[in-house]
C-alpha positions, 0 to 999 in steps of 0.5 A: 552463926551461918553466913547470910547471903550465902557464899556461892558453892562450887567455888574454884580451886586456888590459882597461882595468883591466889597463892601469891595474894595469900603469901603477900599478907603479913600473916602468911608471908613468913609461914612455910608453904606447907603450913600455909597449904594445910591451913587453907585446906581443900575448901578453896575460895568462896564467892560472895555477893554484895550485902552478904554478912560473914559474921555478926558482932557477938558471934563466936570467933571461929575463923578468919578471912583472906581477901583474894578479890573485893571489899569487906566492911567491918563495923560495930553497932553502937548502943544507940543502934548506929553503925561505926565503921572500923575499917574497910579491907581489900584484896591482899588483906586479912581480918578477924584473926585477932578475935579468932586467935583469942577464942572469943567473939567477933567484936563487930559485923563483917559485910561484903560491900562489893562482889568478893572472893575470900578464903575462910581459915578455920581458927582451931586448925591455926591454933593447933599448928601454933601449938605444934610450932610455936614459931608460927606465933611470930606470924600472928604478931606480924599480922597484929602489928600490920593492923595496928600500923593501919589504924595509926595511919588512919588516925594520923590521916584524919588529924593531919589531912583536910577532908579534900586531901583525904579524898585525894589520897583515897583516889590515888590509892585506887590508881594504877599509875602515879602520873598522867590521867586516870579513871577510877571506879569507886569500889563501894558507896560514897557514904561508906567511903566518907565514913572510912575517911572520917567525915559525913556524907555531906562533907564528902560531897563538899570536899570532893567538889573542892578537887575540881580545880585539881582536875577531878570530875565525878560522874556517878561512880566514875572519877576522872583524874586529869593528872595523878601526880597533881593529886599526889603533890596536893596530898603531900603538902602540909594540911595547913596550906589548905582550908579545913572543911 
């Protein structure tokens, strides 16, 4: 399937900071630079607008992606026609490499949820490189392990943290400081944040309201935090110390 909401053509070539992002990923971090360059090829990054669909559930898995900027939602369509969010990926993360490597079909949809810049890596080129150098399979293993760790952490977070703590943890991750005040712009819709954190939209609204006492205020997409350190302490305390929503 061709990408819908097409990428903006004439994308700029790779900048030094783009290579830093690529090499920071588990997949490319241990890979020789010449192999990384050959995999990226000459196509360079592509820009995508919010709402663009990279691939659909059931499409042939022919490529995977590196996020240089932006956010991408991975979601499965349920038999009832609903949507189950598998994950939301951001700058410095890769996705779809497992499905591509197995040569099967994408098990979920991939949708751009904020303006993004992505690298699209051809699957057949990677498989050919691995056949030439089997040690590269260890890089695939590192990437798979990273994704597994992420899923385990998500499950632990849902089980161990109350809804307000989950939101507090999400906000802390968006901050560039670990103490003092901070203003965060939510990277995508609140309903999607709620789904990613394992709660319904109405539960999200109630839970974020419980953070007002900790100096958190919300004005549309902007969240003001009086002291990031206070939120960090709140998240780190036992979930049993707080009322579950």
